[in-house]
N, C-alpha and C positions, 0 to 999 in steps of 0.2 A: 520548183517542185519536180521531183524525179518522175520520169515517165510512168513508172509502175503505179504511183499514187494517182496520177492524172487518169490513167486508164481505169483504175478501180473506181474513182469518183464518177467518171463518165458512165461506166457500166451500172453502178448503183442508181444513178439518175435515170438511166434508160429503163431499168427494171421497175423502178418506182412509177414512172410514167406509164409503162405497159400495164402494171397492176391497177392503177387508178383508172385507166381507160377501160379495162375489163369490168371494174366495178360499175362504171357509168353505163356500159352496155347492158349489164345485168339489170340495173335500175330501169333502163328504158324498156327492156323486155318484160320485167315484172309489172311496170306501170301499164303497158298495153294489155297484158294478161288480166290485170285487175279491172281495167275499164271495160273489157270485152265480156267478162265473166257473167254468164246467165242473162245476157241482154239480147233482145231482138232489135234490129234496126241497122244503122250504118255507122261506120267509123271512118273518119278522115284524118290523115296525118299530113301536116305541112312542114317542110324543112327548108330553112333559109340559111345558106352558107355565105359568108363574106370573107374576102381575102384579108381585109383589115376591119376590125370591129367585131362586136358580138353577133353570133348567129343565133338561131332560135329553132325550136321544134314545138309545134302545137298539135294536140290531139283533141278531136271533138268526137263525141258519141251522140247520135240522135236516135229517137224512137222511129218506128216505121213511118210515122206521119211527118217527120222532119223537124220535130221539136228537140232542141238540145237537152240532153240528159246530163251530160258532164263535159267539162273542158279543162284541160291542163296545158301548161306551157313551161318550157325550159329555155332559158336564155343565158348567154354568157360566152366567155372565151376559154374557160378552163374545164378540167375534168371534175371540178367540184360542183358544177351546176346540177341542180335537181329540179324535178317537175314540181310546179306549184299550181293550185287551182286557179282557173280563170274566173274571177268573181263576177257575178251578174249575168252569166251566160245560161245557166240552167233554167229551163222553162221557156226560153226565148225561141221563136221560130228561127230557123237557120239563116234565112236571108236578112233577118233583123240585125244580125251581128255586124253586117257591113255598115250599118248606120250608127252603131254604138260609138260614143265619143272615145272610149278606151282604145278603139282600133282605128281612130283617125290618124292620118299621117302615114309615114313610110317606115315606121319602126320595124325591126326584125320580127317581133312578135306579131304585129298586125299583118305583115306579109305572110307569115306562117299560118295564121288563122285563115286568111283568104285562100291560101293554097289548100288547107284542110277542107274548107267549104266547097271548093271546086272538086276535090276528090269525092266528097259525099254526093254532090250533084251528079257526077259521072256514074257513081254506083246506083243512084236512084233512077237515072235514065236507063241503065242496063237492066235493072230490076223491072222497070215499066215495060220494056220490050219483051221480057221473058214471060210475063203474065198474059193470059188470053184476053 
């Protein structure tokens, strides 16, 4: 294959990857905006990155009392991954998620959910110190 074609194919693949990464970043921002819209309470985001294997992002939203209002997760290794609802988390107390069978084990999603829980706990602790 002549060098010109090789460079052209490489450049096209690079631009495609950049475009798909941009779309995934927009989807991430839109999801956060949707989940936050008009809600009072706390939002926690957990991100697990792996060198090999699928990573995960989990987003949890709670009301001011710590009851989960909504949860979504994205897992995978490609730019085609999208957020999906975490079934069975709505209406649960935040700490009850740690005991759910769906999050048992060391999967990327489970670790991301636990990280999101820790982020919400930290926000709740800061909010508790700020109030009289």
